[in-house]
C-alpha positions as CSV (number, residue, x, y, z in Angstrom):
1,M,37.1,128.7,55.8
2,N,40.2,129.4,53.7
3,L,40.7,131.4,50.5
4,K,40.3,128.4,48.2
5,Q,36.9,127.4,49.8
6,L,35.6,131.0,49.7
7,S,36.6,131.2,46.0
8,L,34.9,127.9,45.1
9,M,31.7,129.0,46.9
10,L,31.6,132.3,45.0
11,E,32.7,130.7,41.7
12,L,35.5,133.2,41.4
13,S,39.2,132.7,41.1
14,Q,41.4,133.0,44.2
15,T,43.2,135.9,42.6
16,T,39.9,137.8,42.2
17,V,38.8,137.1,45.7
18,S,42.2,138.2,47.1
19,R,42.2,141.4,45.1
20,A,38.6,142.2,46.1
21,L,39.4,141.7,49.8
22,N,42.6,143.9,49.5
23,G,40.9,146.8,47.8
24,Y,42.4,146.6,44.3
25,P,40.8,149.2,42.0
26,E,40.4,146.9,39.0
27,V,37.8,144.8,40.9
28,S,34.3,146.1,40.3
29,E,32.4,147.5,43.3
30,E,29.7,144.9,42.9
31,T,32.2,142.0,43.1
32,R,34.1,143.6,46.0
33,R,30.8,144.0,47.9
34,R,29.8,140.4,47.1
35,V,33.2,139.0,48.2
36,T,33.4,141.1,51.5
37,D,29.8,140.2,52.4
38,A,30.5,136.5,52.0
39,A,33.8,136.7,53.9
40,K,32.1,138.4,56.8
41,R,29.1,136.0,56.7
42,H,31.4,132.9,56.8
43,G,34.0,134.2,59.1
44,Y,36.9,134.3,56.6
45,R,40.0,136.1,57.8
46,P,43.1,136.4,55.5
47,N,46.3,134.9,56.9
48,P,48.4,138.0,57.6
49,S,51.7,136.4,56.4
50,A,50.0,135.1,53.2
51,R,48.4,138.4,52.5
52,R,51.8,140.2,52.8
53,L,53.4,137.7,50.5
54,A,50.6,137.9,47.9
55,T,50.0,141.6,48.0
56,G,53.2,143.2,49.4
57,K,50.9,144.9,52.0
58,A,50.8,144.4,55.8
59,G,47.2,145.6,56.2
60,M,48.4,148.0,58.9
61,I,48.3,151.7,59.6
62,G,51.2,153.1,61.7
63,Y,51.6,155.9,64.2
64,V,54.9,156.9,65.7
65,M,54.0,157.8,69.3
66,P,56.5,160.1,71.2
67,T,57.1,158.9,74.7
68,G,59.0,160.2,77.7
69,A,58.5,161.8,81.1
70,A,57.4,165.1,79.4
71,V,54.9,163.5,77.1
72,D,51.2,163.2,78.1
73,I,48.5,161.2,76.3
74,D,45.5,163.4,76.5
75,P,41.8,162.6,75.9
76,H,41.8,164.5,72.6
77,F,44.3,162.0,71.2
78,V,42.4,159.0,72.6
79,E,39.1,160.3,71.1
80,F,40.8,160.7,67.7
81,L,42.3,157.3,67.9
82,S,38.9,155.8,68.7
83,G,37.5,157.1,65.5
84,L,40.4,155.9,63.5
85,G,40.2,152.5,65.2
86,D,36.4,152.2,64.5
87,Y,37.0,152.6,60.8
88,A,40.1,150.4,60.7
89,R,38.3,147.5,62.6
90,G,35.5,147.5,60.1
91,H,37.8,147.4,57.1
92,E,40.3,144.7,58.0
93,L,43.0,147.1,58.9
94,D,45.2,147.0,62.1
95,L,46.7,150.0,63.9
96,V,50.3,149.8,65.0
97,L,51.6,152.2,67.6
98,S,55.4,152.5,67.5
99,P,56.9,154.2,70.6
100,A,59.7,156.7,70.0
101,D,62.0,158.9,71.9
102,A,60.3,162.3,71.7
103,Q,63.7,163.8,70.9
104,D,64.4,161.3,68.1
105,E,61.3,160.2,66.3
106,E,63.2,160.1,62.9
107,T,64.9,156.8,63.8
108,T,61.6,155.1,64.4
109,Y,60.1,156.5,61.2
110,R,63.0,155.2,59.2
111,R,62.9,151.8,60.9
112,I,59.2,151.0,60.4
113,V,59.4,152.1,56.7
114,A,62.6,150.1,56.0
115,N,61.1,147.0,57.6
116,K,57.8,147.5,55.8
117,Q,56.0,147.0,59.0
118,V,53.1,149.3,57.9
119,D,51.4,150.3,54.7
120,A,50.8,153.9,55.6
121,L,51.3,156.4,58.4
122,Y,49.4,159.3,59.9
123,I,51.0,162.3,61.6
124,S,49.1,164.3,64.2
125,A,49.6,167.6,66.1
126,P,51.9,169.1,63.5
127,Y,54.2,172.0,63.9
128,N,55.3,174.6,61.4
129,A,57.8,173.2,58.9
130,D,57.2,169.8,60.6
131,K,60.2,167.5,60.1
132,R,58.0,164.4,60.4
133,V,56.0,165.5,57.4
134,A,59.1,166.2,55.4
135,L,60.6,162.8,56.3
136,A,57.4,160.9,55.4
137,H,57.4,162.7,52.1
138,Q,61.0,161.9,51.5
139,L,60.6,158.2,52.4
140,G,57.8,157.8,49.9
141,I,55.3,156.0,52.2
142,P,51.6,156.9,51.9
143,F,50.6,159.2,54.8
144,I,48.0,161.7,55.9
145,V,48.5,164.6,58.3
146,H,45.8,165.4,60.9
147,G,46.2,169.2,60.8
148,R,48.4,171.4,58.7
149,S,52.1,172.4,58.7
150,E,53.0,175.7,57.2
151,G,56.5,176.5,55.8
152,L,57.1,173.3,53.7
153,D,58.1,173.6,50.1
154,F,55.8,170.7,48.8
155,D,52.1,169.8,49.0
156,Y,50.9,166.9,51.1
157,P,47.6,165.2,52.0
158,F,45.9,166.4,55.1
159,I,42.6,166.7,57.0
160,D,42.1,169.7,59.2
161,I,39.3,171.9,60.6
162,D,39.0,175.6,60.0
163,N,40.6,176.6,63.3
164,E,41.2,180.2,62.3
165,G,37.7,180.7,61.0
166,A,36.1,179.1,64.0
167,F,37.9,181.3,66.5
168,H,37.4,184.4,64.3
169,D,33.7,183.8,64.3
170,A,33.5,183.2,68.0
171,T,35.5,186.3,68.8
172,R,33.6,188.5,66.3
173,L,30.3,187.5,68.1
174,L,31.8,188.5,71.4
175,V,32.9,191.9,69.9
176,Q,29.4,192.4,68.5
177,L,28.0,191.9,72.0
178,G,30.2,194.8,73.2
179,H,33.2,193.0,74.6
180,K,36.5,194.9,74.2
181,R,38.7,192.9,76.6
182,V,38.8,189.4,75.2
183,A,41.3,186.8,76.4
184,L,42.5,183.6,74.8
185,I,43.4,180.4,76.7
186,N,45.0,178.3,74.0
187,G,46.7,175.0,73.6
188,D,50.4,174.5,72.9
189,D,51.2,177.5,70.7
190,T,54.1,175.7,68.9
191,Q,51.4,173.5,67.3
192,T,49.7,174.8,64.2
193,F,46.1,174.3,65.5
194,A,46.8,176.8,68.3
195,I,48.6,179.2,65.9
196,F,45.6,179.3,63.6
197,R,43.2,179.8,66.6
198,E,45.2,182.8,67.9
199,R,45.3,184.2,64.3
200,G,41.5,184.0,64.2
201,V,41.1,185.8,67.5
202,R,43.5,188.5,66.5
203,R,41.9,189.0,63.1
204,A,38.4,189.4,64.6
205,L,39.6,192.0,67.1
206,A,41.6,193.9,64.5
207,E,38.5,194.2,62.3
208,S,37.0,196.4,65.1
209,G,40.2,198.3,65.9
210,L,41.0,196.1,69.0
211,V,44.1,194.1,69.9
212,L,44.8,190.8,71.7
213,E,46.9,192.1,74.6
214,P,49.9,189.9,75.6
215,R,48.6,189.8,79.1
216,N,45.4,188.2,77.8
217,I,47.0,185.2,76.1
218,R,47.7,181.9,77.8
219,S,49.2,178.9,76.1
220,V,49.0,175.7,78.2
221,A,48.4,171.9,77.9
222,M,44.7,171.4,77.6
223,T,43.7,170.2,81.0
224,E,41.1,171.3,83.6
225,E,43.8,172.3,86.1
226,N,45.6,174.4,83.5
227,G,42.4,176.1,82.5
228,Y,41.7,176.9,86.1
229,R,45.2,178.4,86.8
230,A,45.2,180.4,83.6
231,A,41.7,181.8,84.3
232,R,42.7,182.8,87.8
233,R,45.7,184.7,86.6
234,L,43.6,186.5,84.0
235,L,40.6,187.3,86.2
236,E,42.5,188.4,89.3
237,G,44.5,190.9,87.4
238,S,43.6,194.6,86.9
239,D,41.5,195.3,83.8
240,A,40.4,191.7,83.7
241,P,38.8,190.4,80.5
242,T,35.1,190.3,80.2
243,A,35.2,187.4,77.8
244,I,37.4,184.3,77.3
245,V,37.7,182.0,74.3
246,C,39.4,178.7,75.1
247,S,40.6,175.7,73.1
248,S,39.0,172.8,74.9
249,L,36.0,171.8,77.0
250,L,38.5,170.3,79.5
251,M,40.0,173.8,80.1
252,A,36.5,175.2,80.2
253,L,35.8,173.1,83.2
254,G,38.6,174.8,85.0
255,I,37.6,178.3,83.8
256,V,34.1,177.8,85.1
257,R,35.5,176.7,88.5
258,A,37.9,179.7,88.6
259,A,35.0,182.1,87.9
260,R,32.9,180.4,90.7
261,D,35.8,180.7,93.2
262,L,36.1,184.4,92.4
263,N,32.3,184.9,92.8
264,L,31.9,185.8,89.1
265,T,28.6,184.9,87.5
266,M,28.4,183.6,83.9
267,P,27.4,185.3,81.6
268,R,26.8,188.5,83.7
269,D,30.4,189.0,84.8
270,L,32.2,186.7,82.3
271,S,31.3,185.4,78.8
272,L,32.9,182.1,77.8
273,V,33.2,180.3,74.4
274,S,35.0,177.0,74.2
275,H,36.0,174.6,71.4
276,D,34.0,171.4,71.6
277,D,35.7,168.2,70.1
278,V,32.4,166.3,70.8
279,F,33.4,164.0,73.6
280,H,30.5,161.7,74.4
281,W,31.3,162.0,78.1
282,L,31.6,165.8,78.3
283,K,28.7,167.8,76.8
284,P,28.7,171.6,76.7
285,E,24.9,171.7,77.2
286,H,25.4,170.0,80.6
287,F,27.6,172.6,82.1
288,S,26.0,174.6,85.0
289,V,25.6,177.4,82.4
290,P,25.3,175.8,78.9
291,L,28.4,176.7,76.9
292,T,28.6,178.5,73.6
293,T,31.0,176.4,71.5
294,T,32.8,176.0,68.2
295,R,32.0,172.4,67.4
296,S,33.7,169.7,65.3
297,S,34.0,166.0,66.1
298,I,37.6,164.8,66.5
299,R,36.4,161.2,66.4
300,A,34.9,161.8,63.0
301,A,38.3,163.3,61.9
302,G,40.0,160.0,63.1
303,A,37.6,157.9,61.0
304,R,38.1,160.1,58.0
305,V,41.9,159.8,58.3
306,A,41.6,156.0,58.4
307,E,39.2,156.1,55.4
308,R,41.7,158.1,53.3
309,L,44.7,156.0,54.4
310,A,42.8,152.9,53.3
311,A,42.2,154.5,49.9
312,R,45.8,155.4,49.6
313,I,46.9,151.9,50.5
314,S,44.6,150.4,47.9
315,G,45.5,152.9,45.2
316,L,42.1,154.6,45.1
317,E,43.6,157.9,46.2
318,D,46.9,159.6,45.4
319,G,48.2,163.1,45.2
320,A,48.3,165.8,47.9
321,R,44.7,166.7,48.4
322,G,43.9,168.7,51.6
323,E,40.5,168.9,53.4
324,V,39.5,171.8,55.6
325,W,36.3,171.1,57.5
326,P,34.0,174.0,58.4
327,V,33.3,174.4,62.2
328,D,29.8,175.0,63.7
329,L,29.3,177.9,66.1
330,V,26.7,176.8,68.6
331,V,25.3,179.7,70.7
332,R,24.1,178.8,74.3
333,G,23.8,180.6,77.6
334,S,27.4,181.3,78.4
335,I,27.7,184.6,76.5
336,S,25.9,188.0,76.8
337,G,26.4,191.6,76.2
338,V,28.6,193.7,78.4
339,R,26.8,195.2,81.4
């Protein structure tokens, strides 16, 4: 079925049908729903080239993906991408990944914007004063940041979780249970999510007159092996921590293995709190000792980024609105009072 046939069947003009399918705000919600339902029912798919000519839009969301020997694609990114893709697939949007030299992403950003390859971009894993955010703002393309970048002199749209609040609350609970030596095994501390998490731990300790000692901080890529190595170094030292807060369930797997190898029992000898991104294949309640976690779905964040990008493409959203999602603290058997 082509556009003309769909229009005749619905007794609407081709212009109205096209605008309904492409999310134009002047089309009523009732008409939009009627058109999209009919299109799905009869298997209508817009011709991409025709759509671009008619609307000036490619129907594509872009992501500039750094590549190189030092770049790893980790499961957190894949889970986020799955959520984004789920939403995009259901709303006639495609996702374009543009590989870029990790040391020169700017060239790729400028090329895809100049060539009008995509209608909008998303930026992930931001740093402070992130040059990618500043460049997207300068180029004038719709974009959303997954996370926040401090130190910029303009507002921008973003979606983030309350990383500082989550790790503050987790650490405060450990302090309330009597722990004075609390360690943090964090992600890459050049990225703002890790900066916020460390800030939360420090704030909770300071409220009780405690400090996060330099020897009790580790910043590593969030893998099981790195969690294991970081935990061994912490737990084998003198004056070892009695509690650890970590940034990923993947690292928690390694921490649990390290504790077992050192004949430490959880939670009697070591309390552990981990952040849980809600992987369907790795559940904290299925650990040998069910883990206490700070919990927020990274897949849901991906879907929300896609939803807001679609709204920005269609003109339903503009401006620089930020969203900060609260994080659940789920208490299970991996923490206890100091003995």
